[in-house]
MDAnalysis code that builds the backbone (N, CA, C; Angstrom):
import MDAnalysis as mda
import numpy as np

u = mda.Universe.empty(234, n_residues=78, atom_resindex=np.repeat(np.arange(78), 3), trajectory=True)
u.add_TopologyAttr("name", ["N", "CA", "C"] * 78)
u.add_TopologyAttr("resid", np.arange(1, 79))
u.add_TopologyAttr("resname", ["MET", "LEU", "ALA", "GLY", "HIS", "ASP", "VAL", "ASN", "VAL", "ASP", "VAL", "THR", "GLU", "THR", "GLU", "ALA", "VAL", "TYR", "ARG", "ARG", "LEU", "LEU", "SER", "ALA", "PRO", "GLY", "LEU", "ARG", "VAL", "ALA", "HIS", "TYR", "PRO", "ASP", "ALA", "THR", "HIS", "ALA", "LEU", "VAL", "ARG", "HIS", "ALA", "VAL", "GLU", "ARG", "SER", "SER", "LEU", "LEU", "LEU", "THR", "LEU", "THR", "ALA", "VAL", "CYS", "ALA", "PRO", "ARG", "ALA", "LEU", "PHE", "ALA", "GLU", "GLY", "PHE", "LEU", "ALA", "ASP", "GLN", "ARG", "GLU", "PHE", "LEU", "ALA", "SER", "LEU"])
u.atoms.positions = np.array([
    [-31.248, -9.482, -41.342],
    [-30.481, -9.660, -40.260],
    [-30.398, -8.823, -39.085],
    [-30.723, -9.112, -37.889],
    [-30.565, -8.288, -36.802],
    [-29.862, -8.380, -35.692],
    [-29.448, -7.320, -35.402],
    [-28.243, -7.363, -34.313],
    [-28.596, -7.229, -33.042],
    [-28.058, -7.903, -32.192],
    [-28.296, -7.726, -30.807],
    [-28.102, -6.680, -29.863],
    [-26.814, -5.885, -30.471],
    [-26.292, -4.753, -29.727],
    [-26.821, -3.610, -30.806],
    [-28.161, -3.431, -31.180],
    [-28.324, -2.261, -32.318],
    [-28.879, -1.158, -31.283],
    [-28.325, 0.032, -31.417],
    [-28.609, 0.901, -30.482],
    [-29.817, 1.866, -31.302],
    [-29.808, 1.656, -32.684],
    [-30.378, 2.672, -33.687],
    [-31.843, 1.965, -34.013],
    [-32.017, 0.632, -33.783],
    [-33.106, -0.042, -34.314],
    [-33.561, -1.003, -33.237],
    [-34.779, -0.639, -33.037],
    [-35.763, -1.880, -32.114],
    [-36.027, -3.117, -32.770],
    [-35.126, -4.061, -32.572],
    [-34.935, -5.242, -33.452],
    [-36.508, -6.227, -33.586],
    [-36.665, -6.169, -32.408],
    [-38.483, -6.842, -32.183],
    [-39.447, -6.157, -33.044],
    [-39.422, -4.891, -33.444],
    [-40.438, -4.173, -34.320],
    [-39.915, -4.386, -35.773],
    [-38.579, -4.293, -35.889],
    [-38.252, -4.331, -37.259],
    [-38.609, -5.729, -37.886],
    [-38.314, -6.690, -36.802],
    [-38.805, -8.113, -37.548],
    [-40.235, -8.390, -37.903],
    [-41.018, -7.808, -37.053],
    [-42.384, -7.888, -36.884],
    [-42.791, -7.090, -38.434],
    [-42.200, -5.957, -38.873],
    [-42.692, -5.160, -40.013],
    [-42.248, -6.041, -41.320],
    [-40.749, -6.331, -41.078],
    [-40.535, -7.628, -41.965],
    [-41.523, -8.699, -42.544],
    [-41.800, -9.150, -41.523],
    [-42.709, -10.211, -41.369],
    [-44.119, -9.966, -42.064],
    [-44.702, -8.705, -41.728],
    [-45.710, -8.371, -42.328],
    [-45.699, -8.018, -43.736],
    [-44.721, -7.228, -43.911],
    [-44.509, -6.507, -45.416],
    [-44.112, -7.558, -46.368],
    [-43.225, -8.725, -46.119],
    [-42.607, -9.613, -46.975],
    [-43.154, -10.931, -46.949],
    [-43.075, -11.636, -48.114],
    [-43.394, -12.991, -47.896],
    [-42.796, -13.895, -47.208],
    [-43.653, -14.572, -46.320],
    [-42.931, -15.708, -45.793],
    [-42.070, -16.780, -46.183],
    [-42.392, -17.454, -47.323],
    [-41.328, -18.316, -48.220],
    [-39.958, -17.561, -48.341],
    [-40.095, -16.281, -48.803],
    [-38.717, -15.720, -49.056],
    [-38.146, -15.005, -47.881],
    [-38.731, -14.893, -46.946],
    [-38.114, -14.099, -45.794],
    [-37.267, -15.080, -44.998],
    [-36.168, -14.736, -44.260],
    [-35.377, -15.360, -43.373],
    [-34.932, -14.179, -42.633],
    [-35.191, -14.190, -41.277],
    [-34.572, -13.256, -40.530],
    [-33.832, -14.234, -39.512],
    [-32.349, -13.632, -39.449],
    [-31.377, -14.206, -38.705],
    [-30.999, -13.211, -37.346],
    [-30.625, -13.548, -36.334],
    [-30.636, -12.870, -35.225],
    [-29.070, -13.091, -34.806],
    [-28.121, -12.026, -34.599],
    [-26.898, -12.142, -34.194],
    [-26.602, -11.364, -33.011],
    [-26.926, -12.162, -31.970],
    [-26.769, -11.561, -30.468],
    [-25.406, -10.532, -30.224],
    [-24.367, -10.908, -30.597],
    [-23.317, -10.313, -30.048],
    [-22.799, -9.358, -31.392],
    [-23.943, -8.933, -32.160],
    [-23.496, -7.715, -33.221],
    [-23.792, -6.496, -33.057],
    [-23.178, -5.576, -33.685],
    [-24.129, -4.208, -33.672],
    [-24.557, -4.049, -34.831],
    [-25.126, -2.474, -34.874],
    [-25.812, -2.287, -36.228],
    [-24.993, -2.836, -37.561],
    [-23.813, -2.410, -37.469],
    [-22.719, -3.106, -38.576],
    [-22.395, -4.116, -38.629],
    [-23.192, -5.015, -37.902],
    [-22.679, -6.548, -37.968],
    [-21.394, -6.876, -37.570],
    [-20.917, -6.205, -36.928],
    [-19.469, -6.126, -36.401],
    [-19.503, -6.744, -34.808],
    [-18.675, -7.514, -34.320],
    [-18.932, -7.901, -33.082],
    [-18.605, -6.844, -32.029],
    [-19.595, -7.208, -31.251],
    [-19.942, -5.929, -30.356],
    [-18.642, -5.510, -29.547],
    [-17.652, -6.468, -29.143],
    [-16.729, -6.003, -28.365],
    [-15.289, -5.497, -29.122],
    [-15.483, -6.049, -30.236],
    [-14.552, -5.210, -31.411],
    [-14.823, -3.770, -31.758],
    [-16.151, -3.429, -31.653],
    [-16.771, -1.904, -32.237],
    [-16.449, -1.052, -31.264],
    [-16.449, -1.692, -29.986],
    [-16.477, -0.764, -28.656],
    [-15.117, -0.275, -28.532],
    [-13.919, -1.080, -29.193],
    [-12.210, -0.276, -29.067],
    [-11.869, 0.063, -30.248],
    [-11.584, 1.070, -30.754],
    [-10.889, 1.605, -31.567],
    [-9.606, 0.805, -31.945],
    [-8.914, 0.529, -30.840],
    [-7.625, -0.199, -31.071],
    [-7.905, -1.587, -31.840],
    [-8.728, -2.307, -30.943],
    [-9.304, -3.745, -31.428],
    [-9.605, -3.606, -32.996],
    [-10.798, -2.521, -33.128],
    [-11.048, -2.722, -34.650],
    [-10.106, -2.636, -35.394],
    [-9.234, -1.548, -35.281],
    [-7.992, -1.364, -36.219],
    [-7.302, -2.631, -36.673],
    [-6.757, -3.220, -35.460],
    [-5.997, -4.550, -35.017],
    [-6.625, -5.476, -36.223],
    [-7.831, -5.871, -35.743],
    [-8.806, -6.900, -36.344],
    [-9.030, -6.670, -37.616],
    [-9.206, -5.499, -38.100],
    [-9.627, -5.023, -39.595],
    [-8.496, -5.261, -40.480],
    [-6.922, -5.107, -39.895],
    [-5.846, -5.474, -40.590],
    [-5.424, -6.972, -40.634],
    [-5.308, -7.317, -39.439],
    [-4.940, -8.719, -39.213],
    [-5.861, -9.787, -39.630],
    [-7.115, -9.861, -39.124],
    [-8.031, -10.883, -39.147],
    [-9.460, -10.117, -39.700],
    [-9.799, -9.653, -40.805],
    [-10.846, -9.050, -41.150],
    [-12.016, -9.815, -41.207],
    [-11.913, -11.341, -41.178],
    [-13.147, -12.147, -41.279],
    [-13.614, -12.185, -39.894],
    [-12.746, -11.672, -38.979],
    [-13.106, -11.840, -37.350],
    [-13.661, -10.609, -36.911],
    [-13.817, -9.971, -37.666],
    [-14.834, -8.550, -37.267],
    [-16.297, -8.825, -37.096],
    [-17.231, -9.675, -37.804],
    [-18.145, -9.988, -38.010],
    [-18.763, -10.958, -37.004],
    [-20.037, -10.760, -36.437],
    [-20.546, -11.560, -35.685],
    [-20.609, -12.873, -36.081],
    [-20.476, -13.943, -35.005],
    [-20.429, -15.362, -35.387],
    [-21.528, -16.005, -35.969],
    [-21.307, -16.626, -37.105],
    [-22.406, -17.270, -38.156],
    [-22.495, -16.150, -39.059],
    [-22.373, -15.213, -39.228],
    [-22.827, -13.810, -40.139],
    [-22.353, -14.563, -41.640],
    [-21.144, -14.465, -41.703],
    [-20.492, -14.848, -43.109],
    [-20.848, -16.191, -43.621],
    [-20.997, -17.181, -42.593],
    [-21.625, -18.519, -43.063],
    [-22.816, -18.423, -43.567],
    [-23.720, -17.591, -43.144],
    [-25.204, -17.544, -43.247],
    [-25.333, -16.632, -44.661],
    [-24.282, -15.819, -44.707],
    [-24.210, -15.034, -46.220],
    [-23.854, -16.012, -47.303],
    [-22.794, -17.014, -47.081],
    [-22.511, -18.089, -48.262],
    [-23.666, -18.979, -48.165],
    [-24.235, -19.381, -47.274],
    [-25.295, -20.247, -47.490],
    [-26.536, -19.490, -48.268],
    [-26.696, -18.183, -48.133],
    [-27.908, -17.550, -48.680],
    [-27.354, -17.350, -50.277],
    [-26.111, -17.086, -50.583],
    [-25.583, -16.935, -51.777],
    [-25.740, -18.028, -52.654],
    [-25.378, -19.056, -51.950],
    [-25.482, -20.410, -52.554],
    [-26.864, -21.049, -52.823],
    [-27.746, -20.713, -52.278],
    [-29.306, -20.866, -52.549],
    [-29.833, -19.966, -53.684],
    [-29.226, -19.052, -54.157],
    [-29.951, -18.303, -55.176],
    [-29.577, -18.835, -56.730],
])
């Protein structure tokens, strides 16, 4: 999982390393353009008030669009 708003990681380089080191059939790299390093929606993470309200009232809305569905799909495939 690679986030589009990750200031800590060069996602292009990270994906290249994943693909070089891990076998292709077992590797799935997913990009979440609106996510931060924590895979939280970028707009939510940038605001401490919005982050707190979202975490309390709608915790599933914290994560980047598609992230939780991809996690469910991955776990179901195991």
